[in-house]
DRENDO-1510 file (C-alpha; in Angstrom, 1 decimal, always signed):
<recs>
REC; n; res; u; v; w
REC; 1; MET; +14.2; -28.3; -4.5 .
REC; 2; SER; +11.7; -27.5; -7.4 .
REC; 3; ASP; +11.0; -23.2; -8.1 .
REC; 4; GLU; +7.9; -23.7; -7.3 .
REC; 5; GLU; +9.0; -24.8; -3.6 .
REC; 6; THR; +11.3; -22.3; -3.1 .
REC; 7; SER; +9.2; -19.5; -4.7 .
REC; 8; ASP; +6.2; -20.7; -1.9 .
REC; 9; GLY; +9.0; -20.7; +0.6 .
REC; 10; ILE; +10.0; -17.1; -0.6 .
REC; 11; LEU; +6.3; -15.6; +0.2 .
REC; 12; GLU; +6.1; -17.8; +3.3 .
REC; 13; THR; +8.8; -16.8; +4.9 .
REC; 14; MET; +7.7; -12.8; +4.5 .
REC; 15; GLU; +4.4; -13.6; +5.5 .
REC; 16; ARG; +5.9; -15.2; +8.5 .
REC; 17; ALA; +7.9; -12.4; +9.4 .
REC; 18; GLU; +5.0; -10.0; +8.8 .
REC; 19; ASP; +3.2; -12.2; +11.8 .
REC; 20; SER; +5.7; -11.3; +14.1 .
REC; 21; ALA; +4.4; -7.6; +13.9 .
REC; 22; ASP; +0.8; -8.8; +14.7 .
REC; 23; GLU; +0.4; -7.6; +18.6 .
REC; 24; TYR; +2.0; -4.1; +17.6 .
REC; 25; VAL; -1.1; -3.8; +14.6 .
REC; 26; GLN; -3.9; -4.4; +17.2 .
REC; 27; SER; -1.9; -2.5; +19.3 .
REC; 28; TYR; -2.2; +0.3; +16.8 .
REC; 29; CYS; -6.0; -0.3; +16.6 .
REC; 30; ASP; -6.4; -0.3; +20.6 .
REC; 31; LEU; -4.9; +3.2; +20.6 .
REC; 32; MET; -7.4; +4.5; +17.7 .
REC; 33; THR; -9.8; +6.7; +20.0 .
REC; 34; SER; -12.7; +8.5; +18.7 .
REC; 35; GLU; -10.5; +11.9; +18.8 .
REC; 36; ARG; -8.1; +10.2; +16.2 .
REC; 37; MET; -10.6; +8.8; +13.5 .
REC; 38; GLY; -12.2; +10.2; +11.0 .
REC; 39; THR; -11.2; +13.9; +10.4 .
REC; 40; ASP; -9.5; +15.8; +7.4 .
REC; 41; GLY; -10.3; +13.2; +5.1 .
REC; 42; TRP; -8.3; +10.3; +6.8 .
REC; 43; PHE; -9.7; +7.6; +9.1 .
REC; 44; ASP; -6.3; +8.0; +11.1 .
REC; 45; SER; -6.2; +12.2; +11.4 .
REC; 46; THR; -2.7; +11.5; +13.0 .
REC; 47; LEU; -1.7; +11.0; +9.3 .
REC; 48; HIS; -2.4; +14.8; +7.8 .
REC; 49; ASP; +0.6; +16.3; +7.4 .
REC; 50; LEU; +3.1; +12.9; +6.9 .
REC; 51; HIS; +4.1; +14.5; +3.8 .
REC; 52; ALA; +5.6; +17.8; +5.3 .
REC; 53; GLY; +9.1; +18.2; +5.5 .
REC; 54; ILE; +9.7; +16.7; +2.1 .
REC; 55; ASN; +11.8; +18.2; -0.2 .
REC; 56; LEU; +13.5; +16.7; -3.5 .
REC; 57; SER; +16.1; +19.6; -3.9 .
REC; 58; GLU; +17.6; +18.6; -0.6 .
REC; 59; ARG; +17.1; +14.8; -0.6 .
REC; 60; ARG; +15.7; +12.2; -3.6 .
REC; 61; THR; +17.1; +8.9; -1.4 .
REC; 62; PHE; +14.9; +7.9; +1.8 .
REC; 63; TYR; +16.0; +5.2; +3.9 .
REC; 64; SER; +14.6; +3.6; +7.0 .
REC; 65; SER; +16.4; +1.2; +9.3 .
REC; 66; PRO; +15.1; -1.2; +12.5 .
REC; 67; ARG; +13.0; +0.4; +15.2 .
REC; 68; SER; +11.4; -0.4; +18.0 .
REC; 69; LEU; +8.1; -2.7; +16.9 .
REC; 70; ASP; +6.0; -0.6; +19.1 .
REC; 71; GLU; +5.9; +2.7; +16.3 .
REC; 72; ILE; +3.9; +0.6; +14.5 .
REC; 73; SER; +1.2; +1.8; +16.6 .
REC; 74; GLN; +2.5; +5.3; +16.1 .
REC; 75; PRO; +3.2; +6.5; +12.7 .
REC; 76; GLU; +2.9; +10.2; +12.9 .
REC; 77; ARG; +6.5; +9.1; +14.5 .
REC; 78; THR; +8.1; +7.6; +10.9 .
REC; 79; PRO; +11.3; +9.0; +11.0 .
REC; 80; GLU; +11.4; +13.0; +9.1 .
REC; 81; ASN; +13.8; +10.9; +6.0 .
REC; 82; HIS; +11.6; +8.3; +5.9 .
REC; 83; PRO; +10.5; +6.3; +2.6 .
REC; 84; LEU; +6.8; +6.3; +3.8 .
REC; 85; ARG; +7.0; +10.0; +4.3 .
REC; 86; ALA; +8.4; +10.7; +1.0 .
REC; 87; ILE; +5.4; +8.5; -0.6 .
REC; 88; ALA; +3.1; +10.7; +1.0 .
REC; 89; TRP; +4.1; +13.4; -0.3 .
REC; 90; VAL; +4.4; +11.9; -4.0 .
REC; 91; LEU; +1.1; +11.6; -4.0 .
REC; 92; GLU; +0.5; +14.6; -2.4 .
REC; 93; GLN; +2.0; +16.5; -5.2 .
REC; 94; ALA; +0.1; +14.4; -8.0 .
REC; 95; ARG; -2.8; +16.1; -9.2 .
REC; 96; SER; -6.5; +15.6; -9.1 .
REC; 97; ARG; -7.8; +13.0; -11.1 .
REC; 98; SER; -4.6; +11.6; -12.3 .
REC; 99; VAL; -3.9; +8.1; -12.1 .
REC; 100; VAL; -1.8; +6.5; -9.8 .
REC; 101; ARG; +0.0; +3.6; -10.1 .
REC; 102; ILE; +1.3; +1.2; -7.7 .
REC; 103; PHE; +3.5; -2.1; -7.5 .
REC; 104; CYS; +3.9; -3.8; -4.1 .
REC; 105; TYR; +4.5; -7.4; -2.8 .
REC; 106; MET; +2.7; -6.7; +0.1 .
REC; 107; LEU; -0.2; -4.2; +1.5 .
REC; 108; THR; +0.1; -5.2; +5.6 .
REC; 109; ASP; +0.3; -1.4; +7.0 .
REC; 110; LEU; -2.4; -0.3; +8.2 .
REC; 111; ALA; -1.3; +3.4; +8.0 .
REC; 112; ALA; -0.5; +3.1; +4.0 .
REC; 113; ILE; -3.5; +1.8; +3.6 .
REC; 114; ASP; -5.4; +4.7; +5.0 .
REC; 115; LEU; -3.0; +7.3; +2.8 .
REC; 116; LEU; -4.2; +5.1; -0.6 .
REC; 117; ILE; -7.7; +5.7; +0.3 .
REC; 118; HIS; -7.2; +9.0; +1.1 .
REC; 119; HIS; -5.8; +10.2; -1.9 .
REC; 120; GLY; -8.2; +7.8; -3.9 .
REC; 121; ALA; -11.2; +10.1; -2.9 .
REC; 122; SER; -10.0; +12.7; -5.7 .
REC; 123; LYS; -7.1; +9.9; -7.7 .
REC; 124; THR; -7.3; +6.7; -9.5 .
REC; 125; ILE; -4.9; +4.5; -7.1 .
REC; 126; ARG; -4.1; +1.5; -9.2 .
REC; 127; ILE; -2.6; -1.4; -7.2 .
REC; 128; ILE; -0.6; -4.8; -8.5 .
REC; 129; THR; +0.3; -6.7; -6.0 .
REC; 130; GLN; +1.0; -10.0; -4.4 .
REC; 131; ASP; -2.1; -12.8; -3.7 .
REC; 132; SER; -1.1; -13.0; +0.0 .
REC; 133; ARG; -2.2; -14.0; +3.2 .
REC; 134; LYS; -0.8; -11.1; +5.0 .
REC; 135; THR; -2.6; -8.7; +2.4 .
REC; 136; ARG; -6.1; -10.1; +3.0 .
REC; 137; GLU; -5.3; -10.4; +6.5 .
REC; 138; ARG; -4.5; -6.7; +7.1 .
REC; 139; LEU; -6.9; -5.4; +4.9 .
REC; 140; ASN; -10.1; -7.4; +7.4 .
REC; 141; GLU; -7.8; -5.5; +10.3 .
REC; 142; PHE; -8.8; -2.3; +8.4 .
REC; 143; PHE; -12.0; -3.1; +8.0 .
REC; 144; SER; -13.4; -4.6; +11.1 .
REC; 145; LEU; -11.3; -1.2; +12.8 .
REC; 146; TYR; -12.7; +1.5; +11.1 .
REC; 147; GLY; -16.4; -0.3; +9.5 .
REC; 148; THR; -18.3; -0.7; +6.8 .
REC; 149; VAL; -17.6; +2.1; +5.6 .
REC; 150; SER; -14.0; +1.7; +5.1 .
REC; 151; LYS; -14.2; -0.8; +3.3 .
REC; 152; ARG; -16.6; +1.2; +0.8 .
REC; 153; ALA; -14.1; +3.5; +1.1 .
REC; 154; PHE; -11.4; +0.9; -0.2 .
REC; 155; LEU; -13.3; -0.5; -2.7 .
REC; 156; GLU; -14.3; +2.8; -4.4 .
REC; 157; HIS; -11.5; +4.2; -4.3 .
REC; 158; VAL; -8.4; +1.6; -4.8 .
REC; 159; HIS; -8.2; -0.8; -7.1 .
REC; 160; VAL; -6.2; -3.5; -6.7 .
REC; 161; ARG; -5.6; -6.4; -9.7 .
REC; 162; LEU; -3.3; -9.5; -8.6 .
REC; 163; ALA; -0.3; -10.5; -10.2 .
REC; 164; ASN; +0.5; -13.9; -9.7 .
REC; 165; LEU; -2.7; -15.9; -10.2 .
REC; 166; SER; -2.4; -18.8; -12.9 .
REC; 167; GLY; -3.2; -17.9; -16.2 .
REC; 168; THR; -2.4; -15.5; -19.4 .
REC; 169; PRO; +0.6; -14.6; -19.7 .
REC; 170; CYS; +1.4; -15.8; -15.9 .
REC; 171; ALA; +2.0; -19.4; -16.8 .
REC; 172; SER; +2.4; -20.0; -12.6 .
REC; 173; ARG; +0.7; -19.1; -9.4 .
REC; 174; ASN; +3.7; -19.0; -8.0 .
REC; 175; VAL; +5.0; -16.3; -10.5 .
REC; 176; GLN; +6.0; -12.9; -8.2 .
REC; 177; MET; +6.0; -9.5; -7.8 .
REC; 178; HIS; +8.9; -8.6; -6.3 .
REC; 179; ASP; +8.3; -4.8; -7.8 .
REC; 180; THR; +7.8; -1.6; -5.8 .
REC; 181; SER; +7.2; +1.4; -6.8 .
REC; 182; VAL; +5.2; +4.2; -6.9 .
REC; 183; ILE; +4.3; +5.9; -10.2 .
REC; 184; THR; +2.2; +9.5; -10.8 .
REC; 185; GLU; +2.6; +11.4; -13.9 .
REC; 186; ARG; +5.6; +13.9; -11.5 .
REC; 187; HIS; +7.2; +11.1; -10.1 .
REC; 188; THR; +8.2; +7.2; -9.8 .
REC; 189; THR; +9.7; +5.9; -6.5 .
REC; 190; PHE; +12.2; +3.0; -6.9 .
REC; 191; GLY; +13.5; +0.4; -4.1 .
REC; 192; SER; +13.4; -1.8; -1.8 .
REC; 193; TYR; +10.4; -0.3; +0.2 .
REC; 194; ASN; +7.4; -2.4; +0.7 .
REC; 195; LEU; +4.0; -1.1; +1.8 .
REC; 196; THR; +3.9; -3.4; +5.2 .
REC; 197; ALA; +3.9; -2.6; +8.8 .
REC; 198; LEU; +7.2; -4.6; +9.8 .
REC; 199; GLY; +8.7; -2.9; +6.0 .
REC; 200; ARG; +8.2; +0.5; +8.3 .
REC; 201; VAL; +10.1; -0.1; +11.2 .
REC; 202; GLY; +11.4; -3.4; +10.9 .
REC; 203; ASN; +14.1; -3.7; +8.0 .
REC; 204; TRP; +16.7; -1.5; +6.3 .
REC; 205; GLU; +15.2; -1.1; +3.4 .
REC; 206; SER; +15.5; +2.7; +0.3 .
REC; 207; LEU; +13.7; +4.7; -1.6 .
REC; 208; THR; +14.5; +6.8; -4.2 .
REC; 209; VAL; +12.1; +9.3; -5.6 .
REC; 210; VAL; +12.6; +10.3; -9.9 .
REC; 211; ASP; +11.1; +12.2; -12.5 .
REC; 212; THR; +8.7; +9.9; -13.8 .
REC; 213; GLU; +9.4; +8.7; -17.2 .
REC; 214; GLN; +6.8; +7.8; -20.0 .
REC; 215; LEU; +8.3; +3.9; -20.2 .
REC; 216; HIS; +7.4; +4.0; -16.3 .
REC; 217; ILE; +3.5; +4.5; -17.0 .
REC; 218; ASP; +3.9; +2.6; -19.9 .
REC; 219; ARG; +5.3; -0.5; -18.2 .
REC; 220; PHE; +2.7; -0.3; -15.5 .
REC; 221; ASP; -0.2; +0.1; -17.5 .
REC; 222; SER; +0.7; -3.5; -20.1 .
REC; 223; ILE; +1.0; -5.2; -17.0 .
REC; 224; TRP; -2.3; -3.9; -16.3 .
REC; 225; ASN; -4.0; -4.8; -19.3 .
REC; 226; ASP; -2.5; -8.6; -19.5 .
REC; 227; ILE; -4.2; -9.4; -15.7 .
REC; 228; GLU; -7.6; -7.8; -16.8 .
REC; 229; GLY; -9.8; -10.0; -14.4 .
REC; 230; ARG; -8.0; -10.3; -11.6 .
REC; 231; GLU; -9.2; -8.0; -9.4 .
REC; 232; ILE; -8.7; -8.5; -5.2 .
REC; 233; GLU; -12.3; -8.6; -5.2 .
REC; 234; THR; -13.2; -11.8; -7.3 .
REC; 235; PHE; -10.8; -13.9; -5.1 .
REC; 236; TYR; -10.9; -12.0; -2.2 .
REC; 237; HIS; -14.8; -13.2; -1.4 .
REC; 238; GLU; -14.9; -11.5; +1.5 .
REC; 239; MET; -14.6; -8.2; -0.2 .
REC; 240; ASP; -17.8; -8.4; -2.4 .
REC; 241; SER; -19.6; -6.3; +0.0 .
REC; 242; PRO; -20.6; -4.1; +0.6 .
REC; 243; THR; -21.4; -3.4; -3.1 .
REC; 244; ARG; -19.6; -0.6; -4.6 .
REC; 245; GLY; -21.3; +3.3; -5.1 .
REC; 246; PRO; -20.2; +6.2; -7.2 .
REC; 247; LYS; -16.6; +7.9; -6.0 .
REC; 248; ARG; -17.0; +10.0; -3.1 .
REC; 249; ARG; -14.9; +13.5; -2.2 .
REC; 250; ARG; -12.5; +13.0; +0.9 .
REC; 251; ARG; -14.3; +12.9; +4.3 .
REC; 252; THR; -14.3; +15.6; +6.5 .
</recs>
């Protein structure tokens, strides 16, 4: 088997695994009532205190393990020392108007998408990710759930570039973005945890929070600059509209 076939197979395997969470993601959408939506600057108001309880003086490494997939529909039930709560805390600690840099393989957790849009209202969120069928599908589910306002908010608040497309410096479309980290001016996360629905409840994952070093920022910025022109809207044409507007404050 060629390297290209192997690389394609890895992505397809991960996407098929994420397919197994589809019905549970739909149940999340089905539970989204008007009482739960649109308060405190969130599309899902239950996420407002996801960062609560994190204390780096007590713990810097966070773990997840397989639980019932039903819990995809209830992100508020995320365990106390879960990687997603640590990421929420790192984002909450980032200064207003600072830059948040994120590497991820796929972006398929609707709760994580909401988290990024929320913080993107007061910070600059930059994401380098893999070109993935499941990312495309889940973004469209998010936009379908919350309507045109959510697509506009994503375009205004979250800047995404795709890392594995042909052209300099990537010679092959099969180059894989396996880095999974969040980098702010204060903290950097490293580990296996990815921003996926299945990753939140279905896998054994880990994440460690360290103090940011300049090399963390410099490495991200170097890759970000190298893939200029690979903005997600250029390749996911369904995201072309609505047109971006001026950056807004968090919704109230």
